[in-house]
C-alpha positions as CSV (number, residue, x, y, z in Angstrom):
1,X,0.0,0.0,0.0
2,X,1.5,3.4,-1.1
3,X,1.8,6.2,1.4
4,X,1.7,10.0,0.9
5,X,4.8,12.0,1.6
6,X,5.1,14.0,4.8
7,X,4.6,17.2,2.9
8,X,1.4,15.8,1.2
9,X,0.1,14.6,4.6
10,X,0.8,18.0,6.2
11,X,-1.0,19.9,3.5
12,X,-3.9,17.4,3.6
13,X,-4.1,17.7,7.3
14,X,-4.2,21.5,7.2
15,X,-6.8,21.6,4.5
16,X,-9.0,19.1,6.2
17,X,-8.7,20.9,9.6
18,X,-9.2,24.5,8.3
19,X,-11.7,24.0,5.4
20,X,-13.4,20.6,5.1
21,X,-14.4,20.7,8.8
22,X,-16.1,24.0,8.1
23,X,-18.0,22.4,5.2
24,X,-19.0,19.4,7.4
25,X,-20.3,21.8,10.1
26,X,-22.8,23.2,7.6
27,X,-24.4,19.8,7.5
28,X,-24.5,19.1,11.2
29,X,-27.9,18.9,12.8
30,X,-27.5,22.2,14.6
31,X,-26.7,24.2,11.4
32,X,-28.5,22.2,8.7
33,X,-31.7,24.2,8.7
34,X,-29.8,27.4,8.0
35,X,-27.6,25.7,5.4
36,X,-30.7,24.6,3.6
37,X,-31.9,28.2,3.6
38,X,-28.5,29.4,2.3
39,X,-28.4,27.0,-0.6
40,X,-32.1,27.4,-1.4
41,X,-31.9,31.2,-1.6
42,X,-28.8,31.0,-3.8
43,X,-30.4,28.3,-6.0
44,X,-33.6,30.4,-6.3
45,X,-31.7,33.5,-7.4
46,X,-29.4,31.6,-9.8
47,X,-32.5,30.0,-11.3
48,X,-34.4,33.3,-11.8
49,X,-31.3,34.9,-13.3
50,X,-31.0,32.0,-15.8
51,X,-34.6,32.2,-16.8
52,X,-34.3,36.0,-17.2
53,X,-31.3,35.7,-19.6
54,X,-33.1,32.9,-21.5
55,X,-35.8,35.5,-22.3
56,X,-38.6,33.6,-20.5
57,X,-41.6,35.9,-21.0
58,X,-42.9,35.8,-17.4
59,X,-39.5,36.3,-15.8
60,X,-39.2,40.1,-15.7
61,X,-36.5,42.3,-14.4
62,X,-38.8,43.5,-11.6
63,X,-39.3,39.9,-10.5
64,X,-35.6,39.2,-10.6
65,X,-35.1,42.2,-8.4
66,X,-37.8,41.1,-6.0
67,X,-36.1,37.7,-5.5
68,X,-32.8,39.5,-5.0
69,X,-34.4,41.8,-2.4
70,X,-35.9,38.7,-0.7
71,X,-32.4,37.2,-0.6
72,X,-31.0,40.3,1.0
73,X,-33.7,40.5,3.6
74,X,-33.3,36.8,4.5
75,X,-29.6,37.3,4.8
76,X,-30.1,40.3,7.0
77,X,-32.6,38.4,9.1
78,X,-30.2,35.6,9.6
79,X,-27.5,38.1,10.8
80,X,-29.7,40.4,12.9
81,X,-32.0,37.8,14.5
82,X,-29.1,35.4,14.9
83,X,-27.1,37.9,16.9
84,X,-30.2,39.0,19.0
85,X,-31.0,35.4,19.7
86,X,-27.8,35.1,21.7
87,X,-29.6,36.6,24.7
88,X,-30.7,33.0,25.3
89,X,-28.2,30.5,23.9
90,X,-30.7,27.7,23.4
91,X,-30.6,26.0,20.0
92,X,-34.4,25.5,19.7
93,X,-35.2,29.1,20.7
94,X,-32.5,30.5,18.4
95,X,-33.6,28.4,15.4
96,X,-37.3,29.4,15.8
97,X,-36.3,33.1,16.4
98,X,-34.3,33.3,13.2
99,X,-36.9,31.5,11.1
100,X,-39.5,34.1,12.4
101,X,-37.2,36.7,10.9
102,X,-37.0,34.8,7.6
103,X,-40.8,34.5,7.5
104,X,-41.2,38.2,8.1
105,X,-38.8,38.9,5.2
106,X,-41.0,36.7,2.9
107,X,-44.2,38.5,4.0
108,X,-42.6,41.9,3.5
109,X,-41.5,41.2,-0.1
110,X,-44.6,39.4,-1.4
111,X,-47.3,41.2,0.6
112,X,-46.1,44.8,0.9
113,X,-43.9,44.7,-2.3
114,X,-41.4,47.4,-1.3
115,X,-39.3,49.3,-3.8
116,X,-35.8,47.7,-4.0
117,X,-34.3,51.1,-4.6
118,X,-35.2,52.4,-1.1
119,X,-32.2,53.8,0.7
120,X,-32.6,51.3,3.6
121,X,-32.1,48.4,1.2
122,X,-29.2,50.1,-0.6
123,X,-27.5,50.6,2.8
124,X,-28.1,46.9,3.5
125,X,-26.3,46.0,0.2
126,X,-23.3,48.3,1.1
127,X,-23.2,46.7,4.5
128,X,-23.0,43.2,3.1
129,X,-20.3,44.3,0.6
130,X,-18.0,46.0,3.2
131,X,-18.6,43.6,6.0
132,X,-17.8,40.5,4.0
133,X,-14.7,42.1,2.5
134,X,-13.5,42.8,6.0
135,X,-14.3,39.2,7.2
136,X,-12.6,37.6,4.1
137,X,-9.6,39.9,4.3
138,X,-9.0,39.0,8.0
139,X,-9.7,35.3,7.2
140,X,-7.1,35.3,4.4
141,X,-4.5,36.9,6.7
142,X,-5.0,34.3,9.4
143,X,-5.1,31.4,6.9
144,X,-1.6,32.4,5.8
145,X,-0.5,33.4,9.4
146,X,-1.6,30.1,11.0
147,X,-0.2,28.0,8.2
148,X,3.3,29.4,8.6
149,X,3.1,28.9,12.4
150,X,1.6,25.4,12.2
151,X,3.0,21.9,12.0
152,X,2.1,21.8,8.4
153,X,4.0,25.0,7.7
154,X,7.0,23.6,9.5
155,X,7.1,20.5,7.4
156,X,6.6,22.4,4.1
157,X,9.6,24.8,4.8
158,X,11.7,21.9,6.2
159,X,15.3,22.1,5.1
160,X,15.8,25.8,4.8
161,X,18.1,27.7,7.2
162,X,16.9,30.3,9.6
163,X,18.4,33.1,7.5
164,X,16.6,32.1,4.4
165,X,13.1,33.5,3.5
166,X,10.8,30.9,2.2
167,X,10.0,31.6,-1.5
168,X,12.2,34.7,-1.1
169,X,12.9,35.1,-4.8
170,X,9.3,34.9,-5.8
171,X,8.2,37.2,-2.9
172,X,10.7,39.9,-4.1
173,X,9.6,39.5,-7.8
174,X,5.9,39.9,-6.8
175,X,6.8,42.9,-4.6
176,X,8.5,44.6,-7.6
177,X,5.4,43.8,-9.6
178,X,3.3,45.4,-6.8
179,X,5.2,48.6,-7.2
180,X,4.6,48.6,-11.0
181,X,0.9,47.9,-10.6
182,X,0.6,50.7,-8.0
183,X,2.3,53.2,-10.3
184,X,-0.1,52.2,-13.1
185,X,-3.1,52.7,-10.7
186,X,-1.9,56.2,-9.8
187,X,-1.3,57.4,-13.4
188,X,-4.5,55.9,-14.8
189,X,-6.6,57.5,-12.1
190,X,-5.1,60.9,-11.4
191,X,-8.6,62.3,-10.7
192,X,-9.5,59.6,-8.2
193,X,-8.3,60.2,-4.6
194,X,-9.0,56.6,-3.5
195,X,-6.9,55.2,-6.4
196,X,-4.0,57.5,-5.6
197,X,-4.2,56.4,-1.9
198,X,-4.2,52.7,-2.9
199,X,-1.2,53.2,-5.2
200,X,0.8,54.9,-2.5
201,X,-0.1,52.2,0.0
202,X,0.9,49.5,-2.5
203,X,4.3,51.1,-3.0
204,X,4.9,51.3,0.8
205,X,3.9,47.7,1.3
206,X,6.2,46.5,-1.4
207,X,9.1,48.6,-0.2
208,X,8.7,47.3,3.3
209,X,9.0,43.7,2.1
210,X,12.0,44.5,-0.2
211,X,13.9,46.7,2.3
212,X,13.1,44.8,5.4
213,X,13.9,41.5,3.7
214,X,17.4,42.8,2.8
215,X,18.4,44.9,5.8
216,X,17.0,43.2,8.9
217,X,19.0,40.8,11.0
218,X,17.5,37.6,9.6
219,X,16.6,34.7,12.0
220,X,13.9,32.1,12.4
221,X,11.4,34.8,13.6
222,X,12.0,37.5,11.0
223,X,12.2,35.1,8.1
224,X,9.0,33.5,9.1
225,X,7.2,36.8,9.4
226,X,8.6,38.0,6.0
227,X,7.4,34.8,4.5
228,X,3.9,35.4,6.0
229,X,3.7,39.0,4.8
230,X,5.2,38.2,1.4
231,X,2.7,35.5,0.7
232,X,-0.1,37.8,2.0
233,X,1.2,40.3,-0.6
234,X,0.3,37.9,-3.4
235,X,-3.3,38.4,-2.5
236,X,-2.8,42.2,-2.2
237,X,-1.3,42.3,-5.6
238,X,-4.2,40.4,-7.1
239,X,-6.6,42.9,-5.6
240,X,-4.5,45.8,-6.8
241,X,-4.3,44.5,-10.3
242,X,-8.1,44.3,-10.4
243,X,-8.3,47.9,-9.1
244,X,-6.7,49.6,-12.1
245,X,-9.8,50.6,-14.0
246,X,-13.6,50.1,-14.1
247,X,-15.0,46.8,-15.5
248,X,-18.5,45.9,-16.6
249,X,-18.7,42.6,-14.7
250,X,-16.9,41.0,-11.8
251,X,-13.4,40.2,-13.0
252,X,-12.2,36.7,-12.4
253,X,-15.6,35.7,-11.1
254,X,-14.5,32.1,-10.5
255,X,-11.5,33.3,-8.4
256,X,-13.9,35.5,-6.4
257,X,-16.3,32.6,-5.8
258,X,-13.4,30.3,-4.7
259,X,-12.1,32.9,-2.3
260,X,-15.6,33.4,-1.0
261,X,-16.0,29.6,-0.3
262,X,-12.6,29.2,1.3
263,X,-12.8,32.2,3.6
264,X,-16.4,31.3,4.6
265,X,-15.5,27.7,5.4
266,X,-12.4,28.8,7.3
267,X,-14.3,31.5,9.3
268,X,-17.1,28.9,10.1
269,X,-14.5,26.4,11.4
270,X,-12.6,29.0,13.4
271,X,-15.8,30.1,15.2
272,X,-16.5,26.7,16.7
273,X,-12.9,25.5,17.2
274,X,-12.0,24.9,20.8
275,X,-9.5,27.3,22.4
276,X,-7.1,25.4,24.6
277,X,-5.5,27.3,27.4
278,X,-2.0,26.0,26.7
279,X,1.1,28.2,26.7
280,X,3.8,27.9,24.0
281,X,6.3,26.6,26.6
282,X,4.2,23.6,27.6
283,X,4.5,20.1,26.3
284,X,2.4,17.0,26.6
285,X,4.4,13.8,27.1
286,X,3.1,10.6,25.4
287,X,3.7,7.1,26.7
288,X,6.5,6.5,24.2
289,X,8.3,9.6,25.3
290,X,7.2,11.7,22.3
291,X,6.5,15.4,23.0
292,X,3.8,17.3,21.2
293,X,4.3,21.1,21.0
294,X,1.2,23.3,21.1
295,X,1.6,26.6,19.2
296,X,-0.2,29.4,21.0
297,X,-2.7,31.2,18.7
298,X,-3.8,34.8,18.5
299,X,-7.4,34.6,19.4
300,X,-9.2,37.8,18.4
301,X,-12.7,36.4,18.5
302,X,-12.6,34.9,22.0
303,X,-14.6,37.8,23.5
304,X,-17.3,37.7,20.8
305,X,-17.6,33.9,21.2
306,X,-18.2,34.4,24.9
307,X,-20.9,37.0,24.2
308,X,-22.7,35.5,21.2
309,X,-21.8,31.8,21.3
310,X,-21.0,29.5,18.4
311,X,-24.4,29.4,16.7
312,X,-24.9,33.1,16.5
313,X,-21.4,33.6,15.0
314,X,-22.0,30.8,12.5
315,X,-25.3,32.5,11.5
316,X,-23.4,35.8,11.1
317,X,-21.1,34.1,8.7
318,X,-23.9,32.4,6.8
319,X,-25.9,35.6,6.5
320,X,-22.9,37.7,5.4
321,X,-21.7,35.1,2.9
322,X,-25.3,34.9,1.4
323,X,-25.5,38.7,1.2
324,X,-22.2,39.0,-0.6
325,X,-23.0,36.1,-3.0
326,X,-26.2,37.9,-4.0
327,X,-24.2,41.1,-4.7
328,X,-21.9,39.1,-7.0
329,X,-25.1,37.8,-8.8
330,X,-26.7,41.3,-8.9
331,X,-23.7,42.6,-10.9
332,X,-25.0,40.5,-13.9
333,X,-28.0,42.9,-14.2
334,X,-26.8,46.1,-12.5
335,X,-23.1,46.7,-11.6
336,X,-23.7,50.3,-10.2
337,X,-22.6,50.9,-6.6
338,X,-25.5,51.6,-4.2
339,X,-25.7,55.1,-2.8
340,X,-23.0,56.3,-5.2
341,X,-24.5,59.8,-5.4
342,X,-24.4,60.1,-1.6
343,X,-20.8,59.0,-1.3
344,X,-19.5,60.7,-4.5
345,X,-17.6,63.2,-2.3
346,X,-15.3,60.3,-1.4
347,X,-14.5,59.9,-5.1
348,X,-15.5,56.3,-5.1
349,X,-15.7,55.2,-8.8
350,X,-19.1,53.9,-10.0
351,X,-19.3,50.1,-10.2
352,X,-19.5,47.3,-7.6
353,X,-16.6,45.3,-9.1
354,X,-14.1,48.1,-9.0
355,X,-15.3,49.4,-5.7
356,X,-15.1,45.9,-4.1
357,X,-11.6,45.4,-5.2
358,X,-10.4,48.8,-4.1
359,X,-12.1,48.4,-0.7
360,X,-10.6,45.0,-0.3
361,X,-7.1,46.2,-1.3
362,X,-7.3,49.1,1.2
363,X,-8.3,46.7,4.0
364,X,-5.7,44.2,3.1
365,X,-2.9,46.7,3.1
366,X,-4.1,48.2,6.3
367,X,-3.9,44.8,7.9
368,X,-0.4,44.4,6.5
369,X,0.8,47.8,7.9
370,X,-0.8,47.2,11.3
371,X,0.8,43.7,11.5
372,X,4.2,45.1,10.5
373,X,4.1,47.9,13.1
374,X,2.9,45.4,15.8
375,X,5.7,43.1,14.9
376,X,8.2,45.9,15.5
377,X,7.0,46.8,19.0
378,X,5.3,43.7,20.4
379,X,7.4,40.9,21.7
380,X,4.2,38.8,22.2
381,X,3.3,39.2,18.5
382,X,6.8,38.2,17.4
383,X,6.5,35.0,19.4
384,X,3.2,34.3,17.8
385,X,4.7,34.8,14.4
386,X,7.4,32.3,15.1
387,X,7.0,28.7,14.2
388,X,8.0,26.9,17.4
389,X,7.2,23.4,16.3
390,X,10.0,20.8,16.1
391,X,10.2,19.2,12.7
392,X,10.6,15.6,13.8
393,X,7.7,16.0,16.2
394,X,5.7,17.6,13.4
395,X,6.3,14.6,11.1
396,X,5.1,12.2,13.8
397,X,2.0,14.2,14.7
398,X,1.0,14.6,11.0
399,X,1.6,10.9,10.4
400,X,-0.6,10.1,13.4
401,X,-3.3,12.5,12.4
402,X,-3.6,11.1,8.8
403,X,-3.4,7.5,10.0
404,X,-6.2,8.2,12.6
405,X,-8.3,9.9,9.9
406,X,-7.8,6.9,7.5
407,X,-8.6,4.5,10.3
408,X,-11.9,6.3,11.0
409,X,-12.8,6.3,7.3
410,X,-12.0,2.6,7.0
411,X,-13.9,1.8,10.2
412,X,-17.0,3.7,8.9
413,X,-17.0,1.9,5.6
414,X,-16.4,-1.5,7.2
415,X,-19.3,-0.9,9.6
416,X,-21.5,0.0,6.6
417,X,-20.3,-3.1,4.8
418,X,-20.9,-5.4,7.7
419,X,-24.3,-3.8,8.3
420,X,-25.1,-4.5,4.6
421,X,-23.9,-8.1,4.9
422,X,-26.0,-8.6,8.0
423,X,-29.1,-7.4,6.1
424,X,-28.4,-9.7,3.2
425,X,-27.9,-12.6,5.6
426,X,-31.2,-11.8,7.3
427,X,-32.9,-11.8,3.9
428,X,-31.4,-15.1,3.0
429,X,-32.4,-16.7,6.3
430,X,-35.9,-15.4,5.8
431,X,-36.0,-17.0,2.4
């Protein structure tokens, strides 16, 4: 029987832990009713869009907008009623309370038939756009941050010296590209203040990576941090490249959908993960003398988990992801930015695709700069950005994790097979 390499096992383990577990949570009994609503609303709106573009006579633009409005209201109900329901963290109460909000949304749309262009609904759309961009930007940062401070990250970078930056050549090339793209953004949008700000920030981010990577006293801590920020800059550069000029539709729509799925699954998984009170200096000894090192994590959401509980935060994620997905769909029929007249003083260019990329790029670079400044002045953050796992221990832990996972899968299938054989034997005995 062939075995995967340790690097393959580490990547598989990280992917399963951070993403697939988030997908599995959507289908657990606690969250399944809301997952059904999520996929049903998305399916309904995709179906209405398809019929509209197929020129089905009864599927009018007004009807398409009504279904979009219904989706926005349902997404908003899941978020608002989900958070309010945290006053009593009881699953049955929270489920009923949220579905009351969903029912009220349906009644509002099909009984009172409100105008989708009302300011309150436009504010809701802007709220979904900005909120999800913030959530996905933070999630992308922590996906990269926790990978490079995890066992999986330790195994992937195995063999390099402490003075070597992982993917250092590629990171520097991309940073030079970031400067070029930033200059293009500035000169192609000299009348747009937000574009100039993005261009200047992009140049600063790239110069920090290039200068800091050459001049700093490189060691295991600094090289790991530069690797984290350099890889994070790949995503920044993608967003900057999509921020150069207006577009009629969402550019790279499949990339946007993939990022949406990955960040949503990661965020869902992170909200229900158990936070263990273990310091980085602690070890747990196994019977065979093996030591397993626990990397201390930066828990920003512990306070919100304590207030709202897991279910409300999962509902927040589902609602926000649903609202943002509907915005991506709405671009197919109208790509204008809501409330653009009211915020024109901020020189935000018309168009959801361009605005979303520029908002995202601004938030990403803000996260980058805050992280860099924090790294300079906070000893605690520097320790968090250091991968303290031992490589040999990591290999053994990853091997054990994958073996245990395969054993569970085999056991599950063997139980199903034995159950099926028992049923067949019972049928034969009856005959």
